[in-house]
C-alpha positions as CSV (number, residue, x, y, z in Angstrom):
1,M,78.4,16.6,-4.5
2,T,76.0,19.3,-3.2
3,Q,78.4,22.0,-4.4
4,N,78.7,20.3,-7.8
5,R,74.9,20.3,-8.2
6,R,74.7,24.0,-7.2
7,S,77.2,24.9,-9.8
8,F,76.1,22.4,-12.4
9,L,75.8,25.2,-15.0
10,A,79.4,26.2,-14.9
11,A,80.6,22.6,-15.0
12,G,78.0,21.7,-17.6
13,A,79.0,24.5,-19.9
14,A,82.6,23.3,-19.8
15,L,81.6,19.8,-20.3
16,A,79.4,20.7,-23.3
17,A,82.4,22.4,-24.9
18,G,84.8,19.5,-24.1
19,T,82.7,16.4,-24.4
20,L,79.5,17.1,-26.3
21,F,80.9,19.3,-29.1
22,R,77.4,20.5,-29.2
23,S,75.7,23.1,-31.3
24,P,77.4,26.4,-32.3
25,L,74.1,27.9,-31.0
26,H,75.7,28.0,-27.6
27,A,78.4,30.5,-28.7
28,L,75.9,32.7,-30.4
29,A,73.3,32.8,-27.7
30,K,73.5,36.2,-25.9
31,E,71.6,37.9,-23.1
32,A,70.0,41.2,-24.1
33,H,67.8,43.8,-22.5
34,A,65.8,44.3,-25.6
35,A,65.4,42.5,-28.9
36,H,67.4,43.9,-31.8
37,V,67.8,43.3,-35.6
38,P,71.1,42.1,-37.1
39,Q,72.8,44.9,-39.0
40,Q,72.9,43.0,-42.2
41,V,69.2,42.3,-42.1
42,A,68.3,45.9,-41.2
43,A,70.3,47.2,-44.2
44,H,68.2,45.3,-46.7
45,P,64.4,46.2,-46.8
46,A,63.3,42.8,-48.3
47,W,65.3,40.9,-45.8
48,L,64.0,43.0,-42.9
49,K,60.4,42.4,-44.2
50,S,60.9,38.7,-44.2
51,W,62.7,38.9,-40.8
52,N,59.6,40.6,-39.2
53,A,57.3,38.1,-41.0
54,A,59.3,35.2,-39.5
55,L,58.9,36.6,-36.0
56,D,55.2,37.0,-36.6
57,V,54.9,33.3,-37.7
58,L,56.7,32.2,-34.5
59,A,54.6,34.4,-32.2
60,H,51.4,33.1,-33.9
61,N,52.6,29.5,-33.5
62,V,53.0,29.7,-29.7
63,R,49.8,28.2,-28.2
64,P,48.5,25.3,-26.1
65,T,46.9,22.0,-27.1
66,P,43.9,20.3,-25.6
67,G,46.2,17.5,-24.3
68,Y,48.8,19.9,-22.9
69,P,47.3,23.2,-21.8
70,H,50.6,25.2,-21.8
71,P,51.9,27.2,-24.7
72,V,54.3,25.3,-26.9
73,L,55.9,26.1,-30.3
74,F,53.6,24.6,-32.9
75,E,55.2,23.2,-36.1
76,G,52.7,25.4,-38.0
77,S,51.4,25.2,-41.6
78,T,49.3,22.1,-41.8
79,Y,50.9,20.6,-38.6
80,Q,48.9,21.5,-35.6
81,G,51.1,20.5,-32.7
82,I,54.6,19.4,-31.8
83,W,56.5,16.2,-32.8
84,Q,59.4,14.7,-30.9
85,E,61.6,14.6,-34.0
86,C,61.8,18.3,-34.3
87,G,59.7,20.3,-31.8
88,P,62.2,20.3,-28.9
89,H,65.0,21.3,-31.3
90,E,62.9,24.1,-32.8
91,S,62.1,25.5,-29.4
92,L,65.8,25.4,-28.4
93,V,66.7,27.4,-31.5
94,Y,64.0,29.9,-30.7
95,A,65.3,30.2,-27.1
96,T,68.9,30.7,-28.2
97,R,67.7,33.5,-30.5
98,R,65.7,35.2,-27.8
99,A,67.8,38.4,-27.9
100,F,66.3,39.0,-31.3
101,V,62.7,38.2,-30.4
102,P,60.7,41.3,-29.3
103,P,58.2,40.8,-26.5
104,V,54.7,40.4,-27.7
105,E,51.8,41.0,-25.3
106,G,50.1,37.7,-24.5
107,V,52.9,35.6,-26.0
108,L,55.2,33.6,-23.8
109,A,58.9,34.4,-23.9
110,P,61.1,32.0,-26.0
111,L,62.9,30.4,-23.0
112,D,59.5,29.6,-21.4
113,V,58.2,28.3,-24.7
114,A,61.2,26.0,-24.9
115,R,60.7,24.8,-21.4
116,N,57.1,24.0,-22.1
117,T,57.8,22.3,-25.4
118,H,60.2,19.9,-23.7
119,S,58.1,19.4,-20.6
120,A,55.1,18.4,-22.8
121,F,57.0,15.2,-23.7
122,F,58.3,14.6,-20.2
123,D,54.9,15.2,-18.5
124,L,53.1,13.0,-20.9
125,Q,55.5,10.1,-20.6
126,H,53.9,6.7,-20.0
127,E,54.7,4.8,-16.9
128,D,56.7,2.3,-18.9
129,G,59.0,5.1,-20.1
130,Q,57.5,5.7,-23.6
131,L,57.6,9.4,-24.6
132,P,54.8,10.6,-27.0
133,A,55.8,10.9,-30.6
134,S,53.5,14.0,-30.9
135,V,51.3,16.3,-28.9
136,K,48.7,17.6,-31.3
137,T,45.4,19.5,-31.2
138,S,43.7,16.2,-32.2
139,E,45.5,13.8,-29.8
140,N,48.7,12.9,-28.0
141,G,50.3,10.2,-30.2
142,Y,52.2,7.1,-29.2
143,G,51.9,5.1,-32.4
144,Q,55.5,5.5,-33.5
145,I,58.7,6.8,-31.9
146,Q,59.3,9.6,-34.5
147,M,62.7,10.9,-33.3
148,V,65.6,12.6,-35.0
149,V,67.3,15.3,-32.9
150,P,67.7,13.8,-29.5
151,I,65.4,15.4,-26.9
152,A,68.0,14.6,-24.3
153,A,70.6,16.7,-26.2
154,T,68.2,19.7,-26.6
155,A,67.1,19.4,-23.0
156,W,70.7,19.4,-21.8
157,E,71.4,22.6,-23.7
158,L,68.2,24.2,-22.5
159,A,68.9,23.4,-18.9
160,Q,72.1,25.4,-19.2
161,L,70.2,28.4,-20.7
162,L,67.5,28.2,-18.0
163,H,69.9,27.8,-15.0
164,D,67.4,25.4,-13.7
165,E,68.5,22.3,-11.8
166,Q,64.9,21.1,-11.3
167,F,64.4,21.0,-15.1
168,L,67.7,19.2,-15.6
169,T,66.7,16.6,-13.0
170,K,63.3,16.1,-14.7
171,A,64.9,15.8,-18.1
172,Y,67.5,13.4,-17.0
173,A,64.9,11.1,-15.4
174,A,62.6,11.2,-18.4
175,C,65.3,10.6,-21.0
176,S,66.8,7.8,-19.0
177,R,63.5,6.0,-18.9
178,W,63.0,6.6,-22.6
179,D,66.4,5.0,-23.4
180,A,65.3,2.0,-21.3
181,W,62.0,1.8,-23.3
182,L,63.9,1.9,-26.6
183,R,66.3,-0.9,-25.4
184,R,63.3,-3.0,-24.4
185,Y,61.0,-2.5,-27.4
186,R,63.3,-1.4,-30.3
187,D,66.1,-3.9,-30.1
188,T,64.1,-7.1,-30.7
189,R,66.9,-8.6,-32.7
190,K,69.3,-8.0,-29.8
191,T,71.9,-6.2,-32.0
192,G,72.5,-3.2,-29.8
193,L,71.1,-0.9,-32.5
194,V,67.7,0.8,-32.8
195,E,65.0,-0.7,-35.0
196,G,62.5,1.1,-37.2
197,F,59.1,-0.4,-37.5
198,C,57.3,2.1,-39.8
199,T,57.7,5.2,-41.9
200,Y,56.7,7.7,-39.2
201,D,59.4,6.4,-36.9
202,T,61.9,8.6,-38.7
203,G,59.4,11.2,-39.9
204,H,60.2,10.4,-43.5
205,D,56.8,10.9,-45.0
206,N,56.5,9.7,-48.6
207,S,60.2,8.7,-48.8
208,P,61.3,5.8,-51.1
209,R,63.4,4.7,-48.1
210,W,60.2,3.2,-46.7
211,K,58.5,2.1,-49.9
212,G,56.1,-0.7,-49.2
213,I,56.2,-0.2,-45.4
214,P,53.2,1.0,-43.5
215,N,53.2,4.6,-42.3
216,R,52.2,3.6,-38.7
217,C,53.0,0.8,-36.4
218,P,50.3,-2.0,-36.2
219,K,47.3,-1.0,-34.0
220,A,49.0,2.4,-33.4
221,D,51.3,0.7,-31.0
222,A,55.0,1.7,-31.2
223,R,56.0,-1.7,-29.7
224,L,54.7,-3.6,-32.7
225,S,56.5,-4.2,-36.0
226,P,54.5,-5.1,-39.1
227,D,54.5,-8.8,-40.0
228,L,56.8,-8.5,-43.0
229,A,59.8,-10.6,-43.8
230,S,62.1,-7.6,-44.2
231,M,61.0,-6.0,-40.8
232,P,62.2,-4.7,-38.4
233,R,65.1,-2.7,-39.8
234,L,68.3,-1.6,-38.1
235,C,68.3,2.2,-38.7
236,P,71.4,4.4,-38.7
237,D,69.6,7.6,-37.9
238,L,67.5,6.2,-35.1
239,S,70.6,4.6,-33.6
240,A,72.5,7.9,-34.0
241,T,69.7,9.7,-32.1
242,V,70.2,7.3,-29.3
243,Y,74.0,7.8,-29.4
244,G,73.5,11.6,-29.2
245,A,71.1,11.1,-26.3
246,R,73.5,9.0,-24.4
247,V,76.3,11.5,-24.8
248,A,73.9,14.1,-23.4
249,L,72.8,11.9,-20.6
250,H,76.5,11.4,-19.7
251,A,76.9,15.1,-19.4
252,M,73.7,15.5,-17.4
253,A,74.7,12.8,-15.0
254,L,78.1,14.5,-14.4
255,A,76.4,17.8,-13.8
256,L,74.0,16.1,-11.2
257,G,76.9,14.4,-9.4
258,K,76.1,10.9,-10.7
259,R,79.6,9.8,-11.6
260,A,78.8,6.0,-11.9
261,E,75.8,6.6,-14.1
262,A,77.8,9.0,-16.3
263,D,80.4,6.4,-16.9
264,R,77.8,3.9,-17.9
265,W,76.2,6.4,-20.4
266,L,79.5,7.1,-22.0
267,H,80.3,3.4,-22.4
268,D,76.9,2.7,-23.9
269,A,77.2,5.6,-26.2
270,E,80.4,4.4,-27.6
271,A,79.0,0.9,-28.0
272,I,76.2,2.0,-30.3
273,R,78.4,4.4,-32.1
274,T,80.8,1.6,-33.1
275,L,77.9,-0.6,-34.2
276,I,76.5,2.1,-36.5
277,I,79.8,2.3,-38.3
278,E,80.5,-1.4,-38.4
279,K,77.0,-2.6,-39.4
280,L,75.2,0.2,-41.2
281,Y,77.9,1.9,-43.4
282,S,78.6,0.9,-47.0
283,P,82.1,1.7,-48.1
284,E,81.1,0.8,-51.6
285,D,78.6,3.6,-51.8
286,A,80.0,5.9,-49.1
287,A,76.5,5.9,-47.5
288,F,74.7,4.8,-44.3
289,Y,71.7,2.5,-45.0
290,D,69.0,0.7,-43.1
291,L,69.7,-3.1,-42.7
292,D,66.6,-5.2,-43.1
293,A,65.7,-8.4,-41.2
294,Q,67.1,-10.4,-44.1
295,G,70.5,-8.8,-43.8
296,Q,70.2,-6.6,-46.9
297,F,70.9,-2.9,-47.1
298,V,67.9,-0.7,-48.2
299,K,69.9,1.1,-50.8
300,V,68.3,4.5,-50.9
301,R,70.8,7.4,-50.3
302,S,68.9,9.7,-48.2
303,D,69.3,12.4,-45.5
304,V,69.9,9.5,-43.1
305,I,73.6,10.3,-43.8
306,S,73.4,13.9,-42.5
307,R,71.4,12.8,-39.5
308,V,74.2,10.4,-38.5
309,L,76.6,13.3,-38.8
310,G,74.2,15.5,-36.8
311,E,75.1,13.5,-33.7
312,H,78.9,13.5,-34.5
313,V,79.0,9.8,-34.8
314,L,82.2,10.0,-36.9
315,K,85.2,11.2,-34.9
316,L,87.7,13.1,-37.0
317,E,90.6,12.3,-34.7
318,D,90.1,8.6,-35.6
319,R,91.8,7.8,-38.9
320,R,89.1,5.4,-40.0
321,D,86.3,7.8,-39.1
322,R,88.0,10.6,-40.9
323,A,88.3,8.6,-44.1
324,I,84.6,7.7,-43.9
325,F,83.7,11.3,-43.4
326,E,85.8,12.5,-46.3
327,A,84.2,9.8,-48.6
328,V,80.7,10.7,-47.5
329,W,81.3,14.4,-47.9
330,E,82.9,14.2,-51.3
331,R,80.8,11.5,-52.9
332,Q,77.5,12.3,-51.3
333,L,76.8,15.4,-49.3
334,H,78.9,17.9,-51.2
335,N,78.5,16.3,-54.5
336,P,76.5,18.6,-56.8
337,A,75.1,15.5,-58.6
338,A,73.9,14.0,-55.3
339,F,72.9,16.2,-52.3
340,W,74.6,19.5,-52.9
341,A,72.0,21.1,-55.2
342,K,71.8,24.9,-55.8
343,Y,69.5,24.9,-52.7
344,P,71.0,22.1,-50.5
345,L,70.5,19.6,-48.9
346,T,68.2,17.3,-50.8
347,S,66.3,14.6,-48.8
348,V,67.3,11.9,-51.4
349,A,70.4,12.1,-53.6
350,M,69.5,13.6,-57.0
351,N,71.5,10.8,-58.7
352,D,69.7,8.1,-56.8
353,P,67.2,6.2,-59.0
354,S,64.5,6.6,-56.3
355,F,64.6,10.5,-56.4
356,V,61.0,11.6,-56.8
357,R,60.0,14.0,-59.6
358,P,57.8,15.9,-60.0
359,I,58.2,16.8,-56.3
360,P,54.9,16.4,-54.4
361,R,53.8,18.1,-51.3
362,N,55.3,16.8,-48.0
363,S,57.9,14.6,-49.6
364,W,61.1,13.3,-48.2
365,G,61.8,11.8,-51.6
366,G,64.0,14.5,-52.9
367,A,62.9,18.0,-51.8
368,S,65.2,20.2,-49.8
369,Q,63.5,20.4,-46.4
370,A,63.5,23.3,-43.9
371,L,64.0,20.8,-41.1
372,T,67.3,19.5,-42.7
373,A,68.4,23.1,-43.1
374,L,67.7,23.9,-39.5
375,R,69.7,20.9,-38.4
376,A,72.7,21.6,-40.6
377,P,74.5,23.9,-38.1
378,R,74.6,21.1,-35.6
379,W,77.2,19.3,-37.7
380,M,78.7,21.3,-40.6
381,A,80.9,23.6,-38.6
382,H,81.9,20.8,-36.3
383,Y,83.3,18.9,-39.3
384,G,85.1,22.0,-40.7
385,K,82.5,22.9,-43.3
386,Q,81.8,26.5,-42.3
387,K,82.3,27.9,-45.7
388,E,79.9,25.5,-47.3
389,L,77.4,26.2,-44.4
390,E,77.5,29.8,-45.3
391,Q,76.8,29.0,-48.9
392,M,73.8,27.0,-47.8
393,M,72.6,29.7,-45.5
394,Q,72.8,32.3,-48.3
395,A,70.8,30.1,-50.6
396,W,68.1,29.4,-48.1
397,C,67.7,33.0,-47.0
398,E,67.5,34.1,-50.7
399,A,64.7,31.5,-51.3
400,L,62.8,32.3,-48.1
401,I,62.9,36.1,-48.7
402,R,61.8,35.6,-52.4
403,D,58.8,33.4,-51.4
404,G,57.8,35.1,-48.2
405,R,55.3,32.4,-47.0
406,F,57.6,30.2,-44.9
407,C,56.8,26.8,-46.3
408,Q,58.0,23.3,-45.6
409,Q,60.1,22.3,-48.6
410,M,61.4,23.5,-52.0
411,D,62.7,22.2,-55.3
412,P,66.5,21.9,-54.8
413,D,67.2,23.1,-58.3
414,T,64.9,26.2,-58.5
415,G,64.3,27.2,-54.9
416,V,60.5,27.2,-55.6
417,F,58.5,26.1,-52.6
418,S,56.0,23.3,-53.0
419,L,52.3,23.9,-53.3
420,P,49.8,23.6,-51.9
421,D,51.1,25.0,-48.6
422,P,49.5,27.6,-46.4
423,G,52.8,28.8,-45.1
424,G,53.5,29.7,-41.5
425,Y,55.8,26.8,-40.9
426,S,58.0,27.3,-37.8
427,P,61.1,25.5,-39.0
428,A,61.3,27.7,-42.1
429,A,60.8,30.8,-40.0
430,L,63.5,29.6,-37.6
431,V,65.9,28.9,-40.5
432,L,65.6,32.6,-41.6
433,L,66.0,33.8,-38.0
434,D,68.9,31.6,-37.2
435,Y,70.7,31.8,-40.6
436,S,70.3,35.6,-40.6
437,V,72.0,36.0,-37.3
438,R,74.8,33.6,-38.2
439,L,75.5,35.4,-41.5
440,S,75.4,38.8,-39.9
441,E,77.8,37.8,-37.2
442,K,80.1,36.4,-39.8
443,T,80.0,39.6,-41.8
444,G,80.7,41.6,-38.6
445,S,83.7,39.4,-37.7
446,K,85.1,40.0,-41.2
447,K,84.9,43.7,-40.8
448,K,86.8,43.5,-37.5
């Protein structure tokens, strides 16, 4: 066991490849003595200008908060702080692209930024296991759960990059306690799935998915659901986040020599995965939906679908799962009348009656969001959609280069970013950074 812990990185890397099927970022992360620019970027002046501007945005957004005095990667733009739904994942992408980030005097290196961004949530965890939803300049927030990409999954990948068993041990303990908190307070109906209590639980600001539901939990207490007949809801994306976290916790436990705990995590992961498919998928619509407390689907076709795929809930080796994926892909995600716009992916299907136009600022009611774009590589290649991912990456790079400000969202038809927006949004800068590297490496491999 001692030897296993000492060599957890080697074992963990193999496990990630064989069990987690985690992000292609792993394969693209390279050690380098000095930052460099991808050849394809360097060959195009406008692209190079945007590349350097993106690096400037990210360097500017590395700073501390009053409630956590260590530099973290701020969301940027109008969002002064980090949110659990996206901050850890953004910092992981930044860390995996560290070979392309030149050192800046007074700015922490990307790996250390990622460590701090994760540790902020772990260090501020309540005694009962609740992780903060946000760590902002104004406050540390606990009024909702606000999760999408599992912090356990990003922490597991980061531990392997850091070669740091102490960080892994810390992350495993914190994420285990968070899972226990969610079981206790977000499964009040005892279904085995995860319940949503408010709009901000899923970070779906101004989405028709949550029409008529309060933004925040009552009394800013994430343990309380509003007193509405339709609440709480069983949520496929929140449940998928927990599934992905449990798969990561399984891998962490094995790396730490905790075989019995690893087996339990894998069992519990499979249990919630099965429930997502059985209870929250509509074959009629080829979509995943919330199920309200009255047993009715909340029929808004939203990016909940891609969030479920983000955690690889559907297994292509299973005939039923493959059929579901093919239906979801053809009828929804790759349908040019639904999510596959000129600038994909939309946050609500364009042919859904609830699609919001004109598109307002900060709206998950239809706009193509930089966060969705940043998350796309976590699932598209895994499901064999590399060609379509490349099309999406080209479209986003074109739009970001043309605009130059790095804003939150754009019109899926025109690629025009929404106003007002001061720019400087980390996810958009990371999309350009990450997509540029991926496209350049693809071009390089074709030349070979």
